C-alpha positions in Angstrom: 26.0 -85.3 70.5 27.8 -82.3 68.8 29.9 -80.0 70.9 28.3 -76.7 71.9 30.1 -73.4 72.3 29.5 -69.7 72.8 31.2 -67.3 70.3 33.1 -64.4 71.7 34.4 -61.6 69.5 37.3 -59.1 70.1 37.0 -55.4 70.7 39.1 -52.5 69.6 42.7 -52.8 70.8 43.0 -56.4 69.7 44.2 -55.4 66.1 47.6 -56.5 64.8 49.3 -55.9 61.5 49.1 -59.1 59.5 45.8 -60.2 60.9 44.0 -62.6 58.6 46.8 -62.8 56.0 47.6 -66.5 56.6 43.8 -67.3 56.5 43.3 -65.4 53.2 46.2 -67.2 51.6 44.9 -70.6 52.7 41.1 -70.3 52.4 39.1 -69.0 49.4 36.1 -68.2 51.7 38.3 -65.7 53.6 39.6 -64.1 50.4 36.0 -63.7 49.1 34.9 -62.1 52.4 37.7 -59.6 52.5 37.2 -58.8 48.8 33.6 -58.1 49.5 34.7 -55.7 52.3 37.1 -53.9 50.1 34.5 -53.4 47.4 31.9 -52.2 49.9 34.2 -49.8 51.8 35.8 -48.3 48.7 39.4 -48.8 49.9 41.6 -51.8 50.6 40.8 -52.8 54.1 42.8 -56.0 53.2 45.9 -54.0 52.6 45.6 -52.1 55.9 45.0 -55.4 57.8 47.9 -57.3 56.1 50.5 -54.5 55.8 49.5 -51.7 58.1 51.2 -49.5 59.1 49.9 -49.9 62.7 49.1 -46.2 62.9 46.7 -46.6 60.1 45.2 -49.9 61.3 44.7 -48.3 64.8 42.5 -45.5 63.4 39.0 -46.2 64.7 37.5 -46.0 61.2 39.9 -48.7 60.0 40.2 -50.8 63.1 36.5 -51.5 63.6 35.8 -52.9 60.1 39.1 -54.9 60.3 38.2 -56.6 63.5 34.7 -57.2 62.3 35.8 -58.8 59.1 38.6 -60.8 60.8 36.2 -62.3 63.4 33.7 -63.4 60.8 36.5 -64.8 58.5 37.7 -66.9 61.4 34.1 -68.1 62.0 33.7 -69.2 58.4 36.8 -71.3 58.5 35.8 -72.8 61.8 32.5 -73.8 60.4 34.3 -75.5 57.5 36.6 -77.4 59.7 34.2 -78.4 62.4 30.8 -78.5 60.7 29.1 -80.3 63.6 30.0 -77.6 66.2 26.8 -76.0 67.5 26.9 -72.3 68.4 24.5 -71.7 71.3 25.1 -68.0 72.0 27.3 -65.0 71.1 28.8 -62.0 72.7 31.5 -59.4 71.8 33.4 -56.7 73.7 32.2 -53.3 72.6 32.7 -53.3 68.8 32.7 -57.1 69.0 29.0 -57.0 69.9 28.3 -56.1 66.2 30.4 -59.0 65.1 28.4 -61.2 67.4 25.1 -60.0 65.9 26.4 -60.7 62.4 27.4 -64.2 63.4 23.9 -64.7 64.9 22.2 -63.5 61.8 20.8 -60.3 63.2 22.1 -58.6 60.0 24.1 -59.8 57.0 27.8 -59.2 56.5 27.5 -56.1 54.3 25.0 -54.4 56.7 27.2 -55.1 59.7 30.3 -53.9 57.9 28.5 -50.6 57.0 27.4 -50.2 60.6 30.9 -50.7 62.1 32.5 -48.4 59.5 30.0 -45.7 60.3 30.3 -46.3 64.0 34.1 -46.1 63.8 34.0 -43.0 61.6 31.6 -41.2 64.0 33.7 -42.1 67.0 36.9 -41.0 65.3 35.3 -37.6 64.6 34.0 -37.4 68.2 37.6 -38.1 69.4 39.0 -35.3 67.1 36.5 -32.7 68.4 37.0 -33.5 72.1 39.9 -33.8 74.5 39.3 -37.2 76.0 41.4 -40.0 77.6 41.0 -43.4 79.3 42.5 -44.8 82.5 42.7 -48.5 83.5 42.2 -49.0 87.2 43.9 -52.2 88.4 43.2 -53.8 91.8 40.6 -51.4 93.2 37.0 -52.0 94.5 34.2 -51.1 92.1 32.4 -48.9 94.7 35.6 -46.9 95.3 36.2 -46.5 91.5 32.7 -45.3 90.9 33.1 -42.8 93.7 36.3 -41.6 92.2 34.7 -41.3 88.8 31.9 -39.1 90.3 34.4 -36.9 92.1 36.4 -36.4 88.9 33.4 -36.0 86.6 34.4 -38.9 84.4 32.5 -42.1 83.4 33.0 -45.8 84.0 33.7 -47.2 80.5 34.5 -50.8 81.0 34.0 -53.4 83.7 36.3 -56.0 82.1 37.1 -58.3 85.0 37.3 -58.3 88.8 39.9 -55.7 89.6 40.1 -54.3 86.1 37.8 -51.3 85.4 38.4 -48.5 82.9 37.4 -44.9 83.3 36.8 -42.5 80.4 36.3 -38.8 80.1 38.0 -35.4 79.7 41.8 -35.3 79.9 41.6 -33.1 83.0 39.1 -35.5 84.7 41.3 -38.5 83.9 44.4 -36.8 85.1 42.6 -35.9 88.4 41.4 -39.6 88.7 45.0 -40.8 88.3 46.3 -38.4 90.9 43.6 -39.5 93.5 43.7 -43.2 92.7 46.0 -44.3 95.5 43.8 -42.6 98.0 40.9 -44.9 96.9 42.9 -48.1 97.4 43.6 -48.6 93.7 46.9 -50.4 93.1 47.7 -49.0 89.7 46.1 -46.4 87.4 47.4 -46.9 83.8 46.7 -44.3 81.0 45.6 -46.1 77.9 47.1 -45.3 74.5 43.7 -44.4 72.8 42.5 -41.5 70.6 39.8 -40.4 72.9 37.2 -41.1 75.6 35.3 -44.2 74.3 32.2 -45.3 76.2 31.8 -41.9 77.8 29.5 -38.8 77.4 32.2 -37.4 75.1 30.9 -39.9 72.4 27.4 -38.4 72.4 27.7 -37.0 68.9 28.7 -40.4 67.6 25.9 -42.1 69.5 23.3 -39.8 68.0 24.6 -40.3 64.5 24.8 -44.1 64.9 21.2 -44.2 66.1 20.1 -42.8 62.7 22.1 -45.4 60.8 20.8 -48.3 62.9 17.2 -47.1 62.4 17.7 -47.4 58.6 19.4 -50.8 58.8 17.7 -54.1 58.2 17.8 -55.9 61.5 16.0 -59.1 62.4 15.9 -61.3 65.6 19.1 -63.3 65.9 19.2 -67.0 65.4 21.1 -67.6 68.6 21.0 -65.6 71.9 23.3 -62.5 71.8 24.2 -60.8 75.0 24.4 -57.0 75.0 27.2 -55.1 76.7 25.0 -52.2 77.9 22.5 -54.3 79.9 24.4 -57.6 80.3 21.4 -59.6 79.1 20.2 -61.4 76.0 18.5 -59.2 73.4 16.2 -60.5 70.8 13.8 -58.0 69.4 15.1 -55.7 66.6 14.0 -52.5 68.4 15.9 -53.5 71.6 18.9 -54.4 69.6 18.9 -51.0 68.0 18.5 -49.3 71.4 21.2 -51.3 73.1 23.8 -51.0 70.3 23.1 -47.2 70.3 23.4 -46.9 74.1 26.6 -48.8 74.2 28.5 -46.0 72.5 28.3 -43.8 75.6 27.5 -46.5 78.1 29.5 -48.9 80.2 30.7 -52.2 78.8 29.5 -54.6 81.5 31.6 -57.5 80.4 31.9 -59.3 83.8 28.1 -59.4 84.1 27.7 -60.4 80.5 30.0 -63.4 81.0 28.3 -64.3 84.3 24.9 -64.2 82.6 26.1 -66.8 80.0 27.7 -69.0 82.6 24.5 -68.8 84.7 22.7 -70.1 81.6 24.8 -73.2 81.7 27.4 -72.5 79.0 30.8 -74.0 79.7 32.7 -73.8 76.4 33.6 -70.5 74.8 35.5 -69.8 71.6 37.2 -66.4 71.2 37.7 -65.2 67.6 40.1 -62.3 67.2 43.7 -61.4 66.8 44.7 -61.9 70.4 43.5 -63.8 73.5 42.3 -60.8 75.6 38.9 -62.3 76.3 40.3 -65.6 77.4 42.5 -63.7 79.9 39.5 -61.8 81.2 37.5 -65.0 81.6 40.3 -66.4 83.7 39.7 -63.6 86.2 35.9 -63.9 86.0 35.3 -67.7 86.3 38.0 -70.3 85.9 35.4 -73.1 85.9 34.7 -72.6 82.2 36.9 -73.1 79.1 37.8 -70.6 76.5 39.6 -71.6 73.3 41.2 -68.6 71.5 41.5 -68.7 67.7 43.7 -66.0 66.2 45.3 -67.5 63.1 45.9 -70.8 61.3 48.1 -72.2 64.0 45.6 -71.6 66.8 42.8 -72.7 64.5 44.4 -76.0 63.8 45.0 -76.6 67.5 41.4 -75.7 68.3 40.1 -78.0 65.6 42.2 -80.9 66.9 40.8 -80.2 70.4 37.2 -79.9 69.3 37.3 -83.0 67.2 39.3 -85.0 69.7 
């Protein structure tokens, strides 16, 4: 019986200069995919991925297409190397949810690339027109952090792992939350180096614009289950996919519950595709009974293939 695995795709923040370069040099399928992306976007995404500078790659409008293309490039090579591997579900952190849908056949590569480029551009513009910030809360209880968010008029952006929750909102609100964090029993409050307040009400303009783009996009039911961040459940119908991908822009990323949903469904092997191993690290805090294999580049790909075929 072939091995079965859930696909996990990286979110913004995982990007690294040089991502995908070794894969493109070794595999024609990767070169073709990245050339398709360059042609569709009208600029050399490949150059930004391979050469940076990091400041350019980190721009939301560049970073999101880069991570999307990189995740799907890794997937194409994995399929080549382990053709009998069966993918039973998919999920992605924030932006990665779009990559998961592309992997599941909800939309084709070009459609998804356009969606993430538009999403990134809209979010970048929203960041530039607002004064937003984000704050990672380490070691606190969820109820206390939600209470703090309400007191400081900011939003809960990410529930990444037990004891790791991110707040997002106005600079003033985030500064107030940091100042009050110790009083709520939070061990550390760490400001994040981001351009704005992602997954908060300050992204409303981006959400509204993305809704129009999603409405016009060709979307079908995915071939494998895809878990959405916003509701931490499997979505299947095109209309609910549009709704949840739109709501995610200002809504919370419920990553803990999303992974718990998949584990409750009986999935035990997960493969993370992205430039770092963030999702494997989060899973180690969510549930250590399952296995996550992280594939970032050729070296980790070869190790994963050996393990999967062994």
